[in-house]
C-alpha positions in Angstrom: -139.0 54.0 111.9 -140.3 54.4 115.2 -137.6 56.6 116.5 -138.2 59.1 113.6 -142.0 59.2 114.4 -141.1 59.7 118.1 -138.8 62.7 116.9 -141.5 64.2 115.0 -143.9 63.9 118.1 -141.3 65.5 120.3 -140.9 68.3 117.9 -144.6 69.0 117.6 -145.0 68.9 121.3 -142.1 71.4 121.9 -143.6 73.7 119.1 -147.1 73.6 120.6 -145.7 74.4 124.1 -143.5 77.0 122.9 -146.2 78.7 121.0 -148.5 78.5 124.0 -145.9 79.9 126.2 -145.1 82.7 124.0 -148.8 83.6 123.6 -149.1 83.5 127.5 -146.3 85.7 128.0 -147.5 88.3 125.4 -151.2 88.2 126.0 -151.5 87.5 129.7 -148.3 88.8 131.5 -147.3 91.1 128.6 -143.6 90.4 128.8 -142.1 89.0 125.6 -138.7 88.4 127.3 -140.3 86.0 129.8 -141.6 83.9 126.9 -138.3 84.0 125.0 -136.3 83.0 128.2 -138.3 79.9 128.4 -138.5 79.0 124.9 -134.9 79.3 123.8 -133.6 76.8 126.4 -136.2 74.3 125.2 -135.1 74.7 121.6 -131.3 74.4 122.6 -132.1 71.2 124.5 -134.0 69.8 121.4 -131.1 70.6 119.1 -128.7 69.0 121.5 -130.8 65.9 121.7 -130.9 65.7 117.9 -127.2 66.1 117.8 -126.8 63.2 120.0 -129.3 61.1 118.1 -127.4 61.8 114.9 -124.0 60.8 116.4 -125.7 57.5 117.5 -126.8 56.9 114.1 -123.3 57.6 112.6 -121.8 55.3 115.2 -124.3 52.5 114.3 -123.5 52.9 110.6 -119.7 52.8 111.2 -120.2 49.6 113.3 -122.3 48.0 110.5 -119.6 48.9 107.9 -117.0 47.4 110.0 -119.0 44.3 110.5 -119.6 44.1 106.6 -115.7 44.4 106.2 -115.0 41.6 108.8 -117.7 39.3 107.4 -119.7 39.3 110.8 -123.2 39.8 110.8 -124.5 43.3 111.4 -125.8 44.1 114.9 -129.5 44.9 115.7 
């Protein structure tokens, strides 16, 4: 699915940016907490986004299940 490949690309992008920021904070400015303070909110936002996507998929599945019981065609 297109959405799953997009999710994978977002995950890789967040991972690369997080790693780059952690390395920058440790090697250049020598403050680990500066890196963690930026990376943790990124990870929390990503997990929140995944939660919303999962709820959308569940809602779509419920709608398709109701459509099958009613005899109406499933929605796209």
